[in-house]
Each structure stands twice: as C-alpha cells, then as structure tokens.
N, CA and C of each residue as an Amber inpcrd file, in Angstrom:
protein
   213
 -11.1330000  39.2140000 -77.2940000 -10.5960000  39.6990000 -76.0420000
  -9.0730000  39.5780000 -76.0800000  -8.3760000  40.6620000 -75.7540000
  -6.9240000  40.6320000 -75.7650000  -6.3810000  40.0260000 -74.4760000
  -5.2930000  39.2860000 -74.6370000  -4.6150000  38.6480000 -73.5070000
  -3.1240000  38.8850000 -73.6640000  -2.3550000  38.5770000 -72.5970000
  -0.9140000  38.7520000 -72.6780000  -0.1940000  37.4470000 -72.3720000
   1.0150000  37.3550000 -72.8750000   1.9020000  36.2270000 -72.6010000
   3.2910000  36.8250000 -72.4030000   3.9780000  36.4350000 -71.3320000
   5.3090000  36.9320000 -71.0300000   6.3170000  35.7990000 -71.1850000
   7.4050000  36.0910000 -71.8700000   8.5130000  35.1530000 -72.0210000
   9.7440000  35.7850000 -71.3860000  10.5500000  34.9710000 -70.7190000
  11.7710000  35.4520000 -70.0810000  12.9360000  34.5980000 -70.5530000
  14.0040000  35.2580000 -70.9440000  15.1990000  34.5530000 -71.3990000
  16.4500000  35.2150000 -70.8500000  17.5860000  34.7870000 -71.3490000
  18.8720000  35.2850000 -70.8760000  19.6580000  35.8300000 -72.0610000
  20.2710000  36.9740000 -71.8530000  21.1390000  37.5710000 -72.8670000
  22.1820000  36.5470000 -73.2900000  22.4390000  36.4730000 -74.5530000
  23.3830000  35.4910000 -75.0660000  22.6980000  34.2200000 -75.5410000
  21.4240000  34.0570000 -75.1880000  20.6480000  32.8950000 -75.6220000
  19.3830000  33.3550000 -76.3380000  19.5310000  34.4340000 -77.1270000
  18.3780000  35.0030000 -77.8060000  17.7140000  34.0200000 -78.7450000
  18.4940000  33.1900000 -79.4130000  17.8980000  32.2560000 -80.3750000
  16.9740000  31.2580000 -79.6780000  17.2890000  30.8820000 -78.4440000
  16.4240000  29.9770000 -77.6800000  15.0910000  30.6640000 -77.4020000
  15.1560000  31.9270000 -76.9870000  13.9380000  32.6860000 -76.7000000
  13.1240000  32.9010000 -77.9710000  13.7850000  33.2020000 -79.0700000
  13.0810000  33.3770000 -80.3440000  12.3300000  32.1110000 -80.7360000
  12.9910000  30.9580000 -80.6300000  12.3380000  29.6860000 -80.9700000
  11.1400000  29.4350000 -80.0620000  11.3030000  29.7200000 -78.7720000
  10.2160000  29.5050000 -77.8150000   9.0040000  30.3710000 -78.1780000
   9.2390000  31.6440000 -78.4690000   8.1480000  32.5520000 -78.8250000
   7.4860000  32.1180000 -80.1290000   8.2840000  31.8600000 -81.1590000
   7.7190000  31.4610000 -82.4500000   6.9490000  30.1570000 -82.3760000
   7.4630000  29.2010000 -81.6160000   6.7680000  27.9210000 -81.4420000
   5.4390000  28.1270000 -80.7400000   5.4230000  28.9590000 -79.6960000
   4.1940000  29.2240000 -78.9550000   3.1410000  29.8570000 -79.8740000
   3.5640000  30.8410000 -80.6670000   2.6280000  31.5030000 -81.5880000
   2.0610000  30.5010000 -82.5870000   2.9290000  29.6830000 -83.1590000
   2.4910000  28.7030000 -84.1580000   1.5710000  27.6450000 -83.5560000
   1.9460000  27.1000000 -82.4080000   1.1490000  26.0250000 -81.7980000
  -0.2030000  26.5080000 -81.3010000  -0.2770000  27.7470000 -80.8250000
  -1.5210000  28.2660000 -80.2640000  -2.3700000  29.0130000 -81.2760000
  -1.8100000  29.2120000 -82.4880000  -2.5440000  29.8440000 -83.5780000
  -3.2490000  31.1260000 -83.1200000  -2.4680000  32.0120000 -82.4850000
  -3.0120000  33.2640000 -81.9830000  -2.7690000  34.3810000 -82.9890000
  -3.5770000  35.4270000 -82.8860000  -3.3620000  36.6420000 -83.6750000
  -2.5650000  37.5940000 -82.7880000  -1.3310000  37.8750000 -83.1740000
  -0.4760000  38.7540000 -82.3870000  -0.8730000  40.2020000 -82.6430000
  -1.1590000  40.9250000 -81.5680000  -1.5150000  42.3380000 -81.6570000
  -0.2500000  43.1910000 -81.5600000   0.6240000  42.8550000 -80.6050000
   1.8920000  43.5710000 -80.4790000   2.8960000  42.7200000 -79.7080000
   4.1530000  43.0270000 -79.9630000   5.2520000  42.3720000 -79.2500000
   6.1840000  43.4750000 -78.7690000   6.5260000  43.4140000 -77.4950000
   7.4760000  44.3700000 -76.9190000   8.5480000  43.5950000 -76.1810000
   9.7210000  44.1720000 -76.1280000  10.8170000  43.5180000 -75.4420000
  11.5800000  44.4950000 -74.5750000  12.3120000  43.9490000 -73.6210000
  13.1230000  44.7490000 -72.7260000  14.2960000  43.9060000 -72.2640000
  15.4150000  44.5660000 -72.0270000  16.5690000  43.8930000 -71.4530000
  16.8570000  44.5530000 -70.1160000  16.9890000  43.7470000 -69.0740000
  17.2500000  44.2620000 -67.7360000  18.6850000  44.7780000 -67.6550000
  18.9380000  45.7730000 -66.7990000  20.3060000  46.2570000 -66.6360000
  21.2230000  45.1360000 -66.1540000  22.4760000  45.2130000 -66.5480000
  23.4420000  44.2130000 -66.1110000  23.7920000  44.4460000 -64.6460000
  24.1220000  43.3640000 -63.9640000  24.5550000  43.4650000 -62.5790000
  25.9620000  42.9050000 -62.4570000  26.7260000  43.5080000 -61.5760000
  28.0800000  43.0180000 -61.3580000  28.0490000  41.6840000 -60.6340000
  28.9650000  40.8300000 -60.9740000  29.0770000  39.5280000 -60.3160000
  30.5410000  39.2970000 -59.9760000  30.7930000  38.7290000 -58.8450000
  32.1570000  38.3560000 -58.5000000  32.4460000  37.0130000 -59.1390000
  33.6080000  36.9190000 -59.6750000  33.9970000  35.6850000 -60.3420000
  35.4140000  35.3560000 -59.9120000  35.6810000  34.1200000 -59.6100000
  37.0190000  33.6860000 -59.2080000  37.5920000  32.7760000 -60.2670000
  38.7420000  33.0070000 -60.8110000  39.5240000  34.2320000 -60.6960000
  38.9110000  35.3360000 -61.5360000  39.3310000  36.6080000 -61.3070000
  38.7580000  37.7160000 -62.0820000  38.9450000  37.5100000 -63.5790000
  37.9040000  37.8860000 -64.3350000  37.9270000  37.7000000 -65.7880000
  38.7640000  38.7620000 -66.4860000  39.0340000  39.8530000 -65.8060000
  39.8380000  40.9130000 -66.4100000  40.7590000  41.4930000 -65.3610000
  41.6480000  42.3770000 -65.7680000  42.5930000  42.9670000 -64.8230000
  41.8860000  43.8140000 -63.7750000  40.6960000  44.3310000 -64.0920000
  39.9480000  45.1240000 -63.1110000  39.2100000  44.2310000 -62.1190000
  39.0820000  42.9390000 -62.4220000  38.3780000  42.0240000 -61.5340000
  36.8730000  42.1130000 -61.6480000  36.3680000  42.8720000 -62.6350000
  34.9240000  43.0380000 -62.7920000  34.4280000  42.2170000 -63.9690000
  33.2840000  41.6300000 -63.7850000  32.6110000  40.9220000 -64.8710000
  31.1190000  41.1490000 -64.6930000  30.3600000  40.9850000 -65.7590000
  28.9240000  41.2140000 -65.6990000  28.1720000  39.9250000 -65.9630000
  27.0980000  39.7300000 -65.1970000  26.2050000  38.5920000 -65.4290000
  25.3790000  38.8700000 -66.6760000  24.9150000  37.8230000 -67.3370000
  24.0030000  38.0450000 -68.4680000  22.7260000  38.7240000 -67.9830000
  22.2150000  39.6190000 -68.7860000  20.9770000  40.3180000 -68.4360000
  19.7690000  39.4530000 -68.7780000  18.6690000  39.7070000 -68.0800000
  17.4110000  39.0400000 -68.3880000  16.7590000  39.7300000 -69.5780000
  16.1590000  38.9330000 -70.4470000  15.3850000  39.4450000 -71.5780000
  13.9160000  39.1600000 -71.3110000  13.0700000  40.1490000 -71.5500000
  11.6380000  39.9840000 -71.3660000  10.9360000  40.2760000 -72.6860000
  10.0290000  39.3980000 -73.0700000   9.2040000  39.5940000 -74.2580000
   7.7440000  39.5500000 -73.8030000   6.9880000  40.5730000 -74.1550000
   5.5660000  40.6460000 -73.8200000   4.7840000  40.6340000 -75.1220000
   3.8970000  39.6670000 -75.2330000   3.0610000  39.5340000 -76.4260000
   1.6200000  39.8100000 -76.0430000   0.9960000  40.7390000 -76.7610000
  -0.4370000  40.9640000 -76.6370000  -1.0730000  40.2380000 -77.8090000
  -2.0520000  39.3920000 -77.5210000  -2.6340000  38.5580000 -78.5760000
  -4.1230000  38.3710000 -78.3900000  -4.7480000  37.8640000 -79.4520000
  -6.1530000  37.4830000 -79.4180000  -6.2510000  36.0280000 -79.8540000
  -7.1350000  35.2790000 -79.2130000  -7.3380000  33.8730000 -79.5870000
  -8.2530000  33.7840000 -80.7810000
C-alpha cells in the first residue's frame, strides 16, 4: 500500500532538509516510489534598515518535499 510523507524546509537550508529526508528513509527502511519537490514563491518582507537602495528584500521561500513510499 502506498503512503505519503511531506517534509517542509526553508530556502537556504537545503542541506538540513536533505539530511532529514535521507535519515527518515534510512531509519524507516521504506521503498521510495517517487520524490517530488516544490519551492513556494518568494514574498516581500519589510526590513529595517533596508537591505538595498530600493528598500526591498525577500524572505526565504518554503521548500516542500513529497515522498510516495511503500513499507
């Protein structure tokens, strides 16, 4: 029976998310059917003082990893 597992991370910390996913796969000894990922659009954030002459800066985007697996 196929099941899903969702992981959420933050752009700029991909290695943390990679370790989390790989550790989960190894510890649970699952058969991975597929892995898909997505990055959420960036959103503007106000920052004091402005990070650039335009005064605009972007927050890190959310990263989503969806694993379809079998036990």
